C-alpha positions, 0 to 999 in steps of 0.5 A: 599556262603553266608558268610560276604564278600558278605554282602554288595552286594544287592544280596543274594548268594546261600551257595552251588556252582553249579560248583565247583572252582576245576572243570576243565576249571573253572580256580579258579572261582566257580559258585553260583546261586543267587537272588536280595535282591529287587524282588528275581529276579535270577542272577549267582555270580562267586566267587573265593578266591585270595589266592587259586588262588595264590597257585594254578599253571596253568596246562601247566606252573607250574611257573605261577598261576591263579591269574593274569588271573582271576583279568584281566578277574574282571576288563575287565568284569565290563567295557565291556557292550553289549547285546551279553557280559555276563552283570556284575551287580556288582563286589566286591574285598574284599580287595579293597571295594571301588572299588566295583560296584553295592554294598552298601559298604561304600566309602573308602580312595583313597589310598585303591583303587584297582591296574589297569590292568598294576600293577595286580601283586601288588594287594593284595591276601588274599581277594575274588573276587566276580562277579554277572552277569545275570543268565547264565549257562556254555556252556557245561552244557547247551548243556547237558540239550538240549531234544535229542527228539527235534533235530530241536529245538536243531539246531535252537537254536544253530544256534541262539547261534552262531548268538549272538557270532559273534555279540559279536566278531564283537563288540569287533573288530570293536567298542573296538579294542580288541581280545578276544583271548580265545574263547573256551566253557569255554568263552561261557554262556547261559541265560535261554532265550536261549541267548549265552553270551560272558565271559572269558576275561582272555586274552583280548588284543588289537593288532597291538600296540606298546608295546615294544616288538611289537604285542599283550600285554605282559599279552596276550603273558604271559598267552595265551599258559597256558590259552586257550586251544591248539586246539582253538590257531592258528598256529601262536599262537602256534608257538608264532609267535607274530610278524606276529600277529603284522605286518600283521595280522587283529584283527579279525584273532585269534578269527576267527579260535578260532571260527571256531573250536568251531563251530565244537566242538558244532554240534558235540555234541549228542544233536546239532541236526545234527547227529555230523554234521556241516551244509552244508551252515557253512562247507565251511565258517569254511574252510576259517576261519581256513586258514593258513594264518592270512591274509585270514581268513575273517571278521565275520560280513559277517558270519551273512548273512549264510543261517543257520541262515535265520530260523524263530526261529533266525527271531523271536528272532531278532524281540524280541531284537529289539522290543522296537526299532520298530515302534508301528504299527510293534510292534503290529503286532509282538505281534499279531503273536506271539501266533500262533509262540508259538502254533506252536513251534517255540519258546521254553518255555524257550524264552516264559518265560524268553524273552517274558514275561519280555518284556510284563510285562515291557509294561503293568506296563509302559502303562497299569498303567497310565490312560494318556498312555491309553487314546491314542489308539496306546498304547490301542491297544498294550495292547489289543495285550499283554493280550491274550498272557500273559495269554497264556504263564502264562496257557501254562508255568508257571501253572507248576511252581506256583512260577513263577505265583506269581513272574510275573502274580500276581502283574499284575492282580490289574494293568489289572483290573484297566484299564478302557477299555472294550476290556481289561477287556473282555480279562481279564475276559475270562481268569478268570479261570486261576487266580482262580486256581493260586491265594489265597483266599485273592487275589481273593477277593480283586484284582479280585471279587471286581474290576470286580464287576463293570461289572454287571453294566457296560452300555455294556450288552456283559460285563454284560453278561461276568462278570456274566459267569466269577464270577461262577468260583470265588464263591468257594473262596469268602468270606461271604461278597462278597457272599452277595454282589453278592446276591444283584447283581443277584438279580438285573440282573433278571430284566435286559433288555437283555433276555440272560442274565436273563437266565444265571442269573437263571442258575448261581443261581442254580450253586451257591446255594451249596455255599451259606448260608442257609439264602442267599438261602432262600431269593435267589433261590425260589424267583428267580425261581418263577420269572424266570418261569414268564419270557416270554423269554422261555429259561429262563423259561426252565432254571428256571425249570431245575434250581429246580431240580438242587436245590430241595434237598433246599426245605423242602417237605412241601415247595414243596407241598406248593410253589414249585409246585404251580408255576411249574404246570402252566407250564404244559400247556405252549405254549412252548412244551420244557418248557411243557416237562420239566415241566412234569418231574420237577412234576414227580421228585418232586411227588416222594419225596412227596410220599415218604414223605407222606409214612413215615408220615403215618409210624410214624403215624402207629407206633405212634397209635401202640405204644399207643394201645400197652400201653392201651392193657397192662393196659386192661391186668393188669385189669384182673390180677392186679399183672400181670405175675410177681405179680407186679401191671401194671403201667398206660398207659399214653403214649397216649392221648386217654388213658389219656382222657378215664381214665379222663372220667371214673373218672368224670361220673357216671352211672343213671341205672342198666346194663340191660344185665349183663355179666356172666363174668364181665369185670374189670375196671381200674382208673389210673392203680388201677384194681378193679373187678365189683361186680354182677349186679342185675336183672332189667333194669339199665342205661349202665355203662359208663366205661372206654374206651379203643382202643380195646373196640372202635375197634381202631388201630389193633382191629378197622374193621371201617375206616373213609373217612379221615384217613382209621381208624386211630385216631389222637390226635385231635379226640374228638369223641370216635365211635364204629361201629353200625348195619349200617357199612357204617355210619361214624361219624366226630370230630363234631358228640356229640353222643356216640353209643354202644351195648351190646353183651347179651340181646336185642339190643336197641339204643338211643342217648345220647346227651351230651350239646348243647355246640358244641364249647367246648368238654369239657363244659358237665364237668362244671356242678355243679350236675349230669344233666338228659339228655333226660328226663330220670331219674336216677335209684333208685333201681339196683344201686346207684348213684356214687361220683367221687372216691377218688385218688387212688381208683378204681371205683365201679360200677355194672358189666361191659358188655362183649363186642365182637370184631365184634362189640357192642351195647348199649342201649343209656341211659342218662349220667350224668356228674359231675365235679371233685373236685378242690381237686382231683389230678389225676395220668394221667398226665392231672391234668392241667385240 
């Protein structure tokens, strides 16, 4: 509907009707779903256009229209209030807004008041009639919605509904002194909680009063034949013998007959669960209710004692209706029994959600929200009985409908966490996973985590432990600030006096590590595991070892080797066998990663040395063939520390004597990528030429057959000595040696030591000499060779013929070597001019 006619009502009415006004038995009323504007609670709205009602004749009597019966119902429903009668929250006749009930319409002058029941024909016919009631469904629609696979539950629900209708009629007959006059399916509505509500007050009338003609009211006599279905009219009504009703018929007589027909109609429905038959205990009663004589029809009150109403469903529904008036102890006992009743399926989902849940919410808001009320023991025990039932209903039925969870449960979370009672807090914490799954991140951080943090420092060890266990499900939704706050609580709990709490804390840390930031992990997990490994409680140490495996991906291999393993290894001899076994498993698992890392390092080192060797070999090949295969001079090899050092040492050294055994095919030398062929050697004794050393000459990398004890023949960038194998293959030199031992491939073999300098702390100290120095008392050669000065930039080193070197191991006659410091003006192109 949603037009301006309902704007003054505090309800939002849907624009599309669930039941149109043109449907059979609607009598001009369209049914709409609606909600309250205040809390979006569901209600039902009935609307009828007075103009349409005035134009629509009654099918049984075309001379009459639907307007007067609709106005009669409109005026009666807002005055009749009973739990079994459809409750009208608001009514509005747009022609007379001053007569509206439950609306925000402004008051109008008394001259615009609506006519009463005695002057309905004087009512204006241009407006709209609106009735807002509790949420309800027509009886026929409810019967069609029943699950045919649950006949027992359907039969129990119907028995409760008939009980409601009987109670409503008893109220009308005994208290209001009125006869309904139109008991039929159209007058029955069913709430979501399964309660039958009486409506359809088109013909309601007193009986046995003086009205000029005797019997029922003139309105009843005029419209009852055209409004009420014939099968629901008693014989005296069909014969229009209204004098019988006036003189001798009791007030319940016409409704008693109609109710019997209605009962037969309901049980004949395929979903009634009775195979279309009326239950045996009711069959005899129905015969009496349909007696031809109005005087012999029984009163309806005793019908409530029929055995058909004696079942657990009806008993539970009755207690729910009266629970607010029950003594506190009975109420608590009933609430404690409800979880079992729901588990056994005695009460349906609709009853749990729409009847039990509102009662629980009402009690929590009224009791749990008040500290003074919670100070009373009876109220505290009532809340303790309510909380488990509340979460059982939420978990069983509301998770399928998130909007219901948000409407009913979410507002209660701050109230429950605000209750300063350990029993209530424990009951809430046990269902924390349900709250986490249904609440958004903001609600979890604000309404759940922050209030529950008080449990970490509670004096009760059981509550501290339960708080710790419950927090694990919240971690994925916590923001950074709360995660940091949680870390501080975890550090504190590791020193808890309860061993079980310390154990659960280290387990907790292992599980939440993926959700922590890198900084938080570095500060928390390794110190926490180390602390727990020293715990005297065996399960705590065992849990710490298992947590290490769970979090090993957050440790680097260096941290594992330097920090983690030293903490684990002592537990290989722990006095507890479980800890020892677990420690061995952890060490084995960590060693796998360390082996892989070691192999990777070795592979990277081999690749680096191979790359350096290839670069130097390419430089040596370029010296033999300066232009290379393409006729272009080769570029200097600058990718290795050793290649730069060897080139630099070549440029800074001067030979003191000629070569003693010149090769017939002297090797060319290279300087900074420029190749030059050495001149033929002259005969006579000479000192060895201190030529440029390459990795292939020193048998390093792929050509080397000699290995040190540390790295199996590989050279690192920190090596200061270049060594080649001597005759004694078992001798090895370390990085502190200052002796070079070489050999020539031809001539007599002789060895001598070359002492570079006495300064062992600085490899480059020998380069600080201002002039060449005679080492070992050997004189510089004056014949067969000449003293060489440092070559100019871009020039090759001219020297005697270099010896031919063999890959099997070379020896040189050890001669003193003079080293000269390079002039400051010489710029080297090998990338080491910083020195």
